C-alpha positions in Angstrom: 57.4 69.0 -18.2 55.4 72.0 -17.7 56.9 74.6 -15.3 55.6 77.1 -13.4 56.6 81.0 -13.9 58.6 82.5 -10.9 56.6 85.1 -9.4 53.3 86.2 -9.1 51.2 85.8 -12.0 47.6 87.5 -12.5 44.8 85.2 -12.2 43.4 84.3 -15.8 40.1 83.0 -16.8 40.1 79.8 -18.5 39.3 79.6 -22.0 36.3 77.7 -23.4 38.3 74.9 -24.6 39.8 74.3 -20.9 36.0 74.7 -19.8 34.7 72.1 -22.0 37.8 69.7 -21.0 37.0 70.5 -17.2 33.4 69.5 -18.2 34.2 66.5 -19.5 36.1 65.0 -16.5 33.0 64.7 -15.0 31.6 61.3 -14.2 28.1 60.3 -15.6 25.8 59.2 -12.7 27.7 60.5 -10.0 26.6 63.9 -8.4 29.8 66.5 -8.3 30.4 67.4 -4.9 31.8 71.1 -4.1 33.4 72.3 -1.3 31.6 74.4 0.9 34.2 77.3 0.2 33.4 77.1 -3.2 29.7 77.2 -3.9 29.8 80.3 -5.2 30.2 81.4 -8.9 34.0 81.9 -9.5 33.1 85.0 -10.9 32.5 86.5 -7.3 35.8 85.8 -5.8 38.6 88.2 -6.2 42.2 86.9 -7.5 44.5 85.9 -5.0 48.1 86.6 -4.8 50.7 83.8 -4.5 51.3 85.0 -1.0 47.8 84.7 -0.1 47.5 80.9 -2.2 50.3 79.7 0.1 48.5 80.8 3.4 45.0 79.8 1.9 46.9 76.3 1.1 48.1 75.6 4.7 44.6 75.8 6.5 43.2 72.7 4.6 43.9 69.5 6.3 45.3 66.6 4.7 43.1 63.6 4.7 43.3 60.4 2.3 46.0 58.0 1.7 49.5 58.8 1.3 50.3 58.5 -2.3 53.9 58.3 -3.2 54.9 61.2 -5.6 58.2 61.2 -7.9 60.6 64.3 -6.7 60.3 67.5 -8.6 63.3 68.4 -10.7 65.3 71.5 -10.1 64.1 73.6 -12.9 60.5 73.0 -11.5 61.6 74.2 -7.9 61.4 78.4 -8.0 62.7 80.4 -5.1 59.7 80.5 -3.2 58.4 77.5 -1.5 56.1 76.3 -3.8 56.0 73.6 -6.3 54.2 73.2 -9.8 52.2 70.3 -10.7 53.9 67.3 -12.1 52.8 66.7 -15.6 52.7 63.2 -17.5 56.4 62.2 -18.1 57.1 62.3 -22.0 59.0 60.0 -24.0 61.4 62.7 -25.4 62.6 64.4 -22.3 65.5 66.1 -24.3 63.2 69.2 -24.7 62.2 70.8 -22.1 58.9 72.6 -22.6 58.2 75.7 -21.1 54.8 76.8 -20.2 52.4 77.8 -22.2 51.2 81.5 -21.8 47.8 80.6 -23.1 46.8 78.8 -19.9 47.5 81.3 -16.8 47.0 80.0 -13.3 43.5 80.7 -12.0 40.8 78.9 -9.9 38.4 77.1 -12.0 34.5 78.2 -12.3 34.1 75.2 -10.1 36.9 73.8 -7.9 37.2 70.1 -8.7 39.9 67.9 -7.9 40.4 65.1 -10.9 41.7 61.6 -10.2 45.1 61.0 -10.8 45.8 58.5 -13.6 49.5 57.4 -13.5 50.8 58.4 -9.9 54.8 58.3 -9.4 56.4 56.8 -6.9 59.1 58.8 -5.2 61.9 58.1 -3.1 61.1 56.6 0.8 63.2 59.5 2.6 60.9 62.3 0.6 57.6 60.0 1.0 55.8 62.2 3.4 54.0 60.9 6.7 50.7 60.1 7.4 51.0 62.8 10.1 48.4 65.6 9.9 50.2 69.0 8.8 49.2 72.4 8.1 46.2 72.8 5.6 47.2 73.5 1.9 45.0 74.7 -0.9 45.1 72.6 -3.7 46.0 74.0 -7.0 45.2 72.4 -10.5 47.5 73.3 -13.5 45.8 72.2 -16.8 48.3 71.7 -19.5 46.7 70.5 -22.8 49.3 68.2 -24.5 49.0 66.6 -28.0 48.0 63.0 -28.6 51.1 62.2 -29.9 53.1 63.2 -27.1 51.2 61.1 -24.5 53.6 57.9 -23.1 53.1 54.8 -24.4 52.2 53.4 -21.4 49.4 55.4 -20.5 46.4 53.3 -20.2 42.9 53.7 -21.7 40.5 54.5 -18.9 37.0 53.2 -19.3 34.6 53.1 -16.5 30.7 52.7 -16.5 30.6 56.2 -14.7 32.5 57.9 -17.5 31.4 58.2 -21.2 33.0 55.0 -23.6 36.2 55.9 -25.5 37.2 59.0 -23.4 40.8 59.6 -21.9 40.9 60.7 -18.3 44.4 63.0 -18.3 44.6 64.7 -15.1 47.1 66.6 -13.6 48.1 65.5 -10.0 47.9 68.2 -7.1 51.6 70.0 -6.7 50.5 71.5 -3.8 50.8 68.4 -1.8 54.6 67.9 -2.5 56.1 70.8 -1.1 55.2 70.8 2.4 57.0 68.3 4.6 54.6 66.2 6.7 51.2 66.5 4.4 49.8 63.1 2.9 51.1 62.3 -0.5 48.6 61.5 -3.3 45.4 63.6 -4.5 44.2 65.6 -1.5 41.5 64.2 0.8 39.4 67.2 -0.5 39.2 66.3 -4.0 38.6 62.6 -3.3 35.7 63.8 -1.1 34.2 65.8 -3.3 33.8 63.4 -6.4 34.2 60.1 -4.7 36.2 57.2 -6.1 38.2 58.1 -9.2 37.6 56.3 -12.2 41.4 55.1 -13.3 42.3 51.5 -13.5 45.3 50.3 -11.6 48.6 49.1 -13.0 50.1 48.1 -9.8 49.9 51.8 -8.2 47.4 53.2 -5.9 46.9 56.3 -7.8 43.4 55.5 -9.1 42.2 53.5 -6.0 39.6 55.2 -3.6 39.6 53.8 0.0 37.7 54.6 3.0 39.3 56.8 5.7 41.7 54.8 8.1 43.0 52.3 5.2 46.0 54.2 4.4 48.0 50.9 5.5 46.6 48.9 3.0 48.8 48.0 -0.4 47.7 48.9 -3.6 46.3 45.5 -4.6 44.2 45.5 -1.4 42.6 48.8 -2.4 41.9 47.7 -5.7 40.3 44.6 -4.1 38.2 46.9 -1.8 37.2 49.0 -4.6 36.2 45.8 -6.9 34.1 44.6 -3.8 32.2 47.8 -3.5 31.6 48.0 -6.9 30.2 44.5 -7.0 28.0 45.2 -4.1 26.6 48.3 -5.9 26.0 46.3 -8.8 24.1 43.5 -7.2 22.0 46.1 -5.1 21.1 48.1 -8.3 19.5 44.1 -9.5 17.8 44.2 -6.5 17.8 40.3 -5.9 16.8 40.4 -2.4 13.5 42.2 -3.2 12.5 39.6 -6.2 13.4 36.9 -3.8 11.1 38.2 -1.2 8.4 38.8 -3.8 8.7 35.4 -5.4 8.2 34.0 -1.6 5.3 36.0 -1.3 3.5 34.4 -4.6 4.6 31.6 -3.5 3.1 31.5 -0.3 0.5 32.9 -1.3 -0.5 30.1 -4.1 0.1 27.2 -1.2 -2.3 29.0 0.8 -5.1 28.6 -1.8 -4.5 24.8 -1.9 -7.0 23.1 -0.2 -6.7 19.4 0.2 -9.6 17.1 -0.3 -11.1 15.7 2.9 -10.9 11.8 3.2 -14.5 10.6 3.2 -15.4 9.1 6.7 -16.2 5.1 6.5 -19.8 4.3 7.0 -20.4 1.4 9.2 -23.6 0.5 7.6 -22.9 0.5 4.0 -25.5 -0.1 1.5 -26.1 -3.3 -0.1 -24.0 -3.7 -3.5 -26.5 -4.0 -6.8 -27.0 -7.9 -7.5 -28.3 -8.9 -10.5 -32.1 -10.5 -10.7 -30.2 -14.1 -10.9 -28.4 -13.7 -7.4 -31.4 -12.1 -5.9 -33.4 -15.2 -7.1 -36.1 -13.0 -8.7 -38.1 -15.1 -11.5 -38.0 -13.0 -14.7 -40.8 -13.3 -16.8 -42.6 -15.9 -15.2 -39.9 -18.6 -15.5 -38.9 -20.5 -12.6 -35.1 -20.5 -11.7 -33.2 -23.7 -10.9 -32.4 -23.9 -7.6 -29.2 -23.3 -6.2 -28.1 -24.1 -2.6 -28.6 -21.3 -0.1 -26.0 -19.5 1.1 -26.6 -18.7 4.5 -25.8 -15.3 6.4 -24.4 -16.6 9.4 -24.5 -20.3 10.8 -25.7 -20.0 14.3 -25.5 -23.0 16.3 -27.6 -23.8 19.3 -25.6 -24.6 22.6 -27.3 -27.8 23.9 -26.7 -28.9 27.2 -25.2 -32.3 28.4 -27.3 -35.5 29.2 -30.7 -36.5 28.1 -33.1 -34.1 26.4 -36.9 -34.3 25.8 -38.3 -35.2 22.2 -40.0 -31.8 21.8 -40.1 -29.9 18.6 -38.0 -26.8 18.5 -40.7 -24.3 17.6 -43.3 -26.1 20.9 -43.0 -25.5 24.5 -44.3 -28.7 24.9 -45.2 -31.8 23.1 -48.8 -31.2 21.0 -51.1 -33.4 19.6 -49.4 -33.7 16.1 -46.0 -34.7 17.6 -47.5 -37.3 19.7 -49.2 -38.3 16.5 -45.8 -38.7 14.9 -44.1 -40.4 17.6 -47.0 -42.9 18.3 -46.6 -43.8 14.4 -43.1 -44.1 14.9 -43.4 -46.6 18.0 -46.2 -48.7 16.0 -44.0 -49.2 13.0 -41.1 -50.5 14.9 -43.4 -53.1 16.5 -44.3 -55.0 13.3 -42.0 -57.9 12.1 -40.1 -57.3 8.8 -38.7 -60.8 8.6 -41.2 -61.6 5.9 -39.7 -58.7 3.4 -38.5 -60.6 0.0 -34.7 -60.5 0.3 -33.9 -61.9 -2.9 -31.7 -60.0 -5.4 -33.6 -59.1 -8.6 -31.7 -59.3 -12.2 -30.5 -56.1 -13.7 -33.6 -56.0 -16.2 -36.2 -56.1 -13.5 -34.1 -54.1 -11.6 -34.0 -51.2 -14.4 -37.6 -51.3 -14.8 -38.5 -50.8 -11.1 -36.3 -47.9 -11.1 -38.0 -46.4 -14.2 -41.2 -46.9 -12.3 -40.2 -44.6 -9.2 -41.4 -40.7 -10.0 -41.0 -37.4 -8.0 -44.4 -35.4 -7.3 -44.8 -32.1 -6.0 -46.7 -33.8 -2.6 -43.5 -35.4 -1.9 -41.0 -32.5 -1.6 -40.7 -31.3 1.9 -38.7 -29.0 3.8 -37.6 -30.7 6.9 -34.6 -29.1 8.1 -33.6 -25.6 8.1 -29.8 -25.7 6.8 -27.9 -28.2 4.2 -28.8 -31.9 4.9 -25.7 -33.6 6.0 -27.1 -36.9 6.6 -30.3 -39.2 6.2 -31.9 -42.4 7.6 -35.0 -44.4 6.4 -37.4 -46.1 8.7 -37.3 -50.2 7.4 -40.9 -50.3 7.8 -43.1 -51.3 4.6 -46.2 -50.0 5.6 -45.4 -46.5 6.4 -42.4 -44.0 5.2 -40.8 -42.4 7.7 -37.5 -40.2 7.0 -34.9 -38.7 9.4 -32.6 -35.8 8.3 -29.5 -33.7 10.0 -28.6 -30.5 9.0 -25.2 -28.3 9.4 -26.7 -26.6 12.4 -27.4 -29.8 14.7 -31.1 -30.0 13.8 -32.8 -33.6 13.3 -36.1 -33.5 11.4 -38.3 -36.3 11.1 -41.1 -36.4 8.3 -43.9 -38.8 7.7 -44.6 -38.9 4.1 -47.3 -41.2 4.4 -49.1 -38.7 6.3 -49.5 -35.9 3.3 -50.6 -33.1 5.6 -48.4 -30.1 6.8 -48.1 -31.4 10.1 -46.1 -34.4 9.2 -42.5 -32.8 9.7 -41.1 -31.8 12.9 -37.7 -30.4 13.7 -35.9 -31.2 16.7 -32.7 -29.9 18.5 -30.6 -32.6 19.9 -27.1 -31.1 18.7 -24.8 -28.4 19.1 -23.3 -28.9 15.7 -23.7 -30.6 12.4 -25.4 -33.9 12.4 -23.0 -36.2 10.0 -24.3 -39.6 10.3 -27.7 -41.0 11.3 -29.0 -45.0 11.4 -31.8 -46.5 12.9 -30.8 -49.6 15.0 -31.0 -52.9 12.8 -32.6 -54.8 16.1 -34.8 -51.9 17.4 -36.1 -49.5 14.8 -37.6 -47.2 17.7 -34.1 -46.2 18.2 -32.4 -43.6 16.0 -28.9 -42.9 16.6 -27.6 -39.7 15.5 -23.8 -38.5 15.7 -22.8 -34.9 15.7 -18.9 -33.0 16.6 -19.4 -33.3 20.0 -21.8 -36.4 21.2 -23.4 -39.5 20.1 -27.2 -39.6 21.0 -29.9 -42.1 20.7 -33.5 -41.1 20.2 -35.6 -43.3 22.0 -39.3 -42.8 21.1 -40.8 -45.4 23.6 -39.6 -43.0 26.4 -39.9 -39.6 24.2 -36.0 -38.6 25.1 -32.7 -38.4 23.2 -30.0 -40.2 25.3 -26.4 -39.3 25.5 -24.5 -42.3 24.5 -21.0 -40.8 24.2 -19.2 -37.5 24.7 -15.7 -36.3 23.7 -13.6 -33.4 23.1 -12.8 -34.8 20.0 -14.5 -34.0 16.8 -16.8 -37.1 15.7 -17.0 -37.8 11.6 -19.2 -41.0 11.3 -20.2 -44.0 13.0 -21.5 -47.7 12.3 -22.7 -50.8 14.4 -20.2 -53.5 15.1 -23.0 -56.3 15.7 -26.6 -56.9 14.9 -27.7 -55.9 18.1 -26.7 -52.2 17.9 -24.9 -52.2 21.3 -21.4 -51.7 20.4 -20.5 -49.0 17.1 -17.1 -47.8 15.8 -16.7 -44.0 15.9 -14.5 -42.0 13.6 -12.6 -38.7 14.3 -11.7 -35.9 12.1 -8.4 -35.9 13.4 -7.9 -40.0 12.2 -8.4 -41.8 15.0 -11.2 -44.2 15.8 -13.0 -45.3 18.7 -15.1 -48.5 20.3 -18.3 -47.6 21.9 -20.5 -49.8 24.2 -23.9 -48.4 24.5 -24.1 -50.9 27.6 -21.7 -49.6 29.4 -22.5 -46.7 32.1 -20.9 -43.5 31.2 -20.5 -41.6 28.2 -16.8 -42.2 27.5 -15.5 -44.8 24.7 -14.0 -48.3 25.5 -10.7 -47.6 23.0 -9.3 -45.1 21.0 -6.8 -46.3 18.6 -4.5 -44.2 16.3 -4.6 -46.1 12.7 -2.1 -43.7 11.1 -4.7 -41.7 9.1 -4.5 -37.7 9.1 -8.3 -37.6 8.9 -11.1 -40.0 8.8 -14.3 -39.0 7.1 -16.6 -42.1 7.0 -16.3 -45.9 8.6 -18.4 -48.8 7.3 -18.7 -52.5 8.9 -18.6 -55.5 6.8 -22.0 -56.6 6.5 -21.0 -60.5 7.2 -17.5 -60.4 8.9 -18.7 -57.4 11.4 -14.9 -57.5 13.0 -14.0 -56.1 9.8 -14.6 -52.2 9.0 -13.5 -49.8 6.6 -11.9 -46.3 7.2 -11.5 -43.6 4.3 -8.9 -40.8 5.1 -7.4 -38.2 3.1 -6.1 -40.3 0.3 -6.1 -43.5 2.4 -8.8 -46.0 2.2 -8.0 -49.5 4.4 -9.7 -52.5 5.9 -8.9 -52.8 9.6 -9.6 -55.9 12.3 -11.3 -54.3 15.3 -10.1 -57.5 17.4 -6.5 -56.4 16.9 -7.1 -52.7 17.4 -4.5 -50.7 20.0 -3.6 -47.4 21.0 -1.1 -46.9 18.6 1.1 -49.2 15.8 -2.2 -50.4 14.0 -1.6 -51.9 10.5 -4.3 -52.2 8.1 -5.6 -55.6 6.8 -5.7 -54.5 3.4 -5.4 -51.1 1.2 -7.4 -49.6 -1.4 -4.8 -47.9 -3.5 -5.1 -45.4 -6.6 -6.6 -42.1 -4.8 -4.6 -38.9 -5.6 -6.7 -36.4 -3.4 -9.1 -36.6 -0.3 -11.6 -39.5 -0.3 -15.3 -38.5 0.7 -16.8 -41.5 1.4 -16.3 -45.4 1.0 -18.8 -48.3 1.9 -19.1 -52.2 1.3 -21.7 -53.8 -0.7 -24.7 -54.1 1.4 -25.0 -58.2 1.1 -21.9 -59.7 0.7 -19.3 -57.0 1.3 -17.5 -58.2 -2.2 -17.4 -54.6 -3.5 -16.1 -51.3 -2.2 -17.2 -47.8 -3.6 -15.2 -45.0 -3.5 -15.9 -41.2 -4.0 -12.7 -38.8 -4.6 -11.9 -35.3 -5.0 -10.1 -36.5 -8.3 -13.6 -36.5 -9.8 -13.5 -40.4 -10.0 -15.9 -43.4 -8.8 -13.9 -46.3 -8.1 -15.1 -50.1 -7.2 -13.2 -52.6 -5.7 -13.1 -56.1 -5.6 -13.3 -57.1 -1.7 -13.9 -60.8 -2.0 -10.5 -61.8 -0.6 -9.6 -59.5 2.0 -5.6 -59.7 0.9 -3.0 -57.0 1.1 -3.6 -56.1 -2.3 -6.9 -55.1 -3.6 -8.1 -55.4 -7.1 -9.6 -52.5 -8.8 -12.6 -53.1 -11.0 -14.0 -50.0 -12.4 -13.0 -46.3 -12.3 -16.0 -44.0 -13.5 -15.4 -40.3 -14.6 -17.8 -38.4 -12.6 -18.0 -34.9 -11.4 -17.4 -34.5 -7.7 -16.7 -30.9 -7.4 -19.5 -29.8 -5.0 -17.7 -26.7 -3.9 -18.1 -25.3 -0.4 -21.8 -24.7 -0.1 -22.7 -28.3 -1.2 -22.2 -31.2 0.8 -20.0 -33.8 -0.7 -21.3 -36.9 -2.4 -21.8 -40.1 -1.1 -22.1 -43.3 -3.4 -24.4 -45.8 -1.4 -25.1 -49.1 -2.3 -28.8 -50.1 -3.0 -29.9 -52.6 -0.4 -31.8 -54.6 -2.8 -29.2 -54.9 -5.6 -26.0 -56.1 -4.8 -23.9 -54.7 -7.6 -25.8 -51.1 -8.0 -24.8 -47.9 -6.2 -26.6 -44.5 -6.4 -24.9 -41.1 -6.0 -25.7 -37.4 -6.9 -24.8 -35.3 -9.6 -23.9 -31.8 -10.9 -25.2 -32.5 -14.5 -28.1 -30.5 -15.8 -30.9 -31.4 -15.3 -30.3 -32.0 -11.8 -30.6 -35.6 -11.2 -29.9 -38.7 -8.8 -27.6 -41.4 -10.9 -27.7 -45.3 -10.6 -24.5 -47.0 -11.7 -23.4 -50.4 -11.8 -20.3 -52.1 -10.4 -18.9 -52.3 -14.0 -19.1 -48.7 -14.6 -22.2 -48.6 -16.6 -25.0 -46.0 -16.0 -28.2 -47.9 -15.3 -30.8 -45.0 -14.5 -31.0 -41.2 -13.9 -33.8 -39.9 -11.5 -34.9 -36.6 -12.4 -38.0 -33.9 -12.9 -37.2 -30.8 -14.6 -40.3 -29.4 -12.8 -39.8 -30.8 -9.5 -36.0 -31.5 -8.8 -34.1 -28.1 -9.5 -31.1 -28.7 -7.2 -28.1 -31.2 -6.4 -29.2 -33.9 -4.2 -25.8 -34.7 -2.4 -27.4 -37.0 0.4 -29.2 -40.2 -1.0 -30.9 -43.0 1.3 -32.7 -46.2 -0.2 -35.4 -47.9 1.3 -34.2 -51.8 2.4 -37.1 -53.4 0.9 -39.3 -51.0 -0.9 -38.7 -49.0 -4.3 -38.3 -45.7 -2.4 -35.3 -43.0 -3.0 -35.1 -39.9 -0.7 -32.7 -37.6 -1.9 -31.8 -34.1 0.1 -30.4 -30.8 -1.0 -28.7 -28.2 0.7 -31.6 -26.3 1.3 -33.1 -28.7 3.9 -35.7 -30.4 1.2 -36.4 -33.9 1.0 -37.2 -35.4 -2.8 -39.4 -38.9 -2.5 -39.0 -40.9 -5.4 -41.6 -43.9 -5.3 
């Protein structure tokens, strides 16, 4: 301990070593705050005697938290009420140490209150209160101590505001422990001048700088408050908020430059897609292309009123001389008696020779209807060739092949939908009956009208005459039912409607000998029924023709005896059945492999019997070159009609003259081809 000398001492100037040590106590980066009363140079101020120092120390108001101090020893208390500054405790207190003479008490050149590193605690009865007392003057006693005499418990103080490796050993203020009622610990003037101290806390509050009004906090809380302040200064030095704001501005700027591509507006009238010359039907290198079925853009059906319609061509307002000539020819042909025709059946050799003599020429090709051909009929006259064709749009075309001029073909519109079936009356060829989905009409050339025979909301699919006089007919519906129509009954309703148990009925055909039997072809069913036992529901077939795995397009009896039935199925098979005896089980004679995949734009094939040959039938073909094939009931191919120059399309619908060697084939573009 360094004891103060009793009695007044003259102030002396500090030695250079002392000045250098005082300058080392300054914390780098923290500006030194000098009290207002000590900003002048220390050399200009006169030294004060002890009495003046005491009076000056009473003028300073106490500030800062109360720091406990150890009570002074009896040796340190002089006669006058002034206490010497407490020096650091020594490990060997047995030898009292006198104050060195080389360091007189004097005012420093720049008054500074260094922080106390290791404050000592004093008893509770001697702790000064926080009540402000009379102001006192701060006095710092600097006593150099050897390094070996420092206490072992002393800490090495390192701070970011002080040079690394320096020890801050400061003397506590001795003037604040003498006067009762003054604040303990370092004076507030020293704290305000130099800011927070650089001492690390070891459980005491000597080195923690706290703001005013925090004297009630404990040492731990003051240390925590100090750490919070230092952390806040550190993060403020990093300038994180400014960096975040700068990044935010950069990001916003980049997003503002991004422009979304505008979606193209949908164009209602898009340009037509590019297609090849083959699809455009352009002939390359002057080579004619094979005719393919025309693909109509949109099917436009004409709404035909109910009731009788005049036989006026579609493109004429009234009957012209050419139309009158056609109708007069038709009427004259129907008056001739055809009973003297040869009805004998030739043998196969003679029949093949007759087929080979039939050829196709350019003048025998004509576009008769506008859309694809769905049905055809040929007049039984031997003198003139008159052909009728019905298309998908409800048109009926009449073509006088024997005329040989452009005016020989005329188009009528008696129906609103496709004409699926046509027949000349067997007893009166002046009548042409045509069936559409909504009605059955009869074209009477003698009166030049299209009479309405039957009308129904159900879709009609096919019909055939039940008698030789053609007064009654059996009509099939697409939904599977059949109806009996009597032309002699007034009105346009059917006589009987019967459900035969089919899901769909495509064709019906009456037995040529036994007119009470009729053949119905449905989805996968082909059955023979007796019209005399038809009733509304619960009808059972007389015979069933089995073996079909897909939908059946047509089924027809042989023309003379009805002993054969030929069917066309979507499973690419042509089947021939023996119907000599109509029993429950019908024998399959032959099954012919045939491409029946006509697709959507072609009319389905229908195999028809040649009226002049009981055991031969004709059917269209998908083979190249385009042709019409003739098969025997045994499955043998007898002949193929083709002409590579004139026939370039598929003829799905065909008809054969009953007494002449004439074959007519219709394609999907409305053209008719006549082989004769």
